[in-house]
C-alpha angles and dihedrals in degrees: 000000000000127000117214115216112205115241114247115210116221125194114257095235095054090051093050091048092048089052098048099041114036118204113272120250121236091246090057095050096052096051112108119229108248116206115239124244088252091057090051091050092052094049091051090047091053092045093051091045091054091048091046091053097046106029090094091055094048093043090052092049091050094048091048091051094046089049090052095050094045092048092047091049093046092047095047091051090048095049094046090050089049090052092048091051089049093051090046088052090052092051089048089053090051090053092050088055091051092062093061125089098261098025097090090051098049101037126064116203094213091046091052093045094053092044092052092046094048092048091047094049092049093050097046091048093050095046091048092049095048093045099044094039091053090047093053094050091050091050090053091046089054091059087055092249115163105241099185096090092043092051091046092053092046090052091049092047093047091052090050093049089045091055095043097046100031093131090052091048091047091049090049096048094046088051095050091050092042089055095044092048093048091226093161139338146187110316098026124118109225138171108219097177099243089055141354136207143091119327111239100166136015121202138171090252109019134029117206117216129189109219126213093264093050097260117137119232121205106205122184113228093227092058094056108102099168134009128205111197114200094182103064123095108339142328134226124231109204121186121183115201117197115205134172116278092239092056118120104254093202091055089046094052093044089052093050093045088052091050091047095050092048090052096046089059104046128080136282094010093064088065098046092047109081090181134023120275104260130199101225094190134236113354094183140353120213131178095266103016145031132206124223118194123215119191143179141169114245142182111283114276091014101090097099094051090051091049094053092049091049094052090048093052096041091052090050093047095047092049088054092049095045095243116144122224110210134183129210117327112013128218129214116269096233107018113203116247112261125224119283108255090211095054095078092049112095116230117259114272123242090226091062090083118068093210099050117113091241093052093047091049090052096046112107120260118251111252115245118261114256096197121102 
């Protein structure tokens, strides 16, 4: 028995393609293509040619960057050392002033040290920022980077930061100029308007004051509109003595002059007084009193101590001389006794009480009854 298979007709083109290109085997499809030695030589030759063509440019850029960095580092070190030498010279000048007669009284070592340290820190920071910032921009310019967008962005950011932190910038700038101008320092007694007291620390943003009661005030430098320094130069001690209007002025003046001469010769007041105690004369004359003013120039910050000692000595001297010190309205020494307010009041009457014997005896008799 024979089976007949039907014939299938294929296109002639498909048959020809199948005969020419046989189907690839799995092993042939997974095999990677390995470049030949000639291709590797050509790639190496091209890379070497590119390096040979551009090595001089990259070498020039590298040398330029290295030169900029080295010059910036050397310049920064030189400038910082120069600033340090300047600060040391300022300190040596202060030490020379300390050796003079008034130097020790006018210059405070801690104040000078903090002022020099603050000025040196500010100058070194500004110098480092300017030098390294300029070097960074020059390096970026060496690599052909467009700096216009960067500078514009930095300008906008600076304006935004300036508006947002204007109080901080104001405090910082005020502190810098205050330190450079030496308006006050550690140990000075100042009146800053918002607070007053002794300066215990000076910063670029905040100044610390010790008040009269021991409290510590933190004053922002930008808030200080006016400063009254009581520790620079000299101070004045003024004492006003009020006596009765009928006192002998010559005796009062002689007593005050004696007190002043004695105080000028005694220690430690002879060192605190920079001029003799003077009796300036009458400051005011009232109906029942007169005011005599005594004044003297003292060491800065010692006027209150001198005033207290002067009052103490004047009071003792006036008590010994029999001179009365009065204040405000005066009263007579021996006031006459006034009339007794109860003298004009009559004593109470015995008839005021209805149960007293006098009142009962004086009451009218009850009339007899007429009824039967």
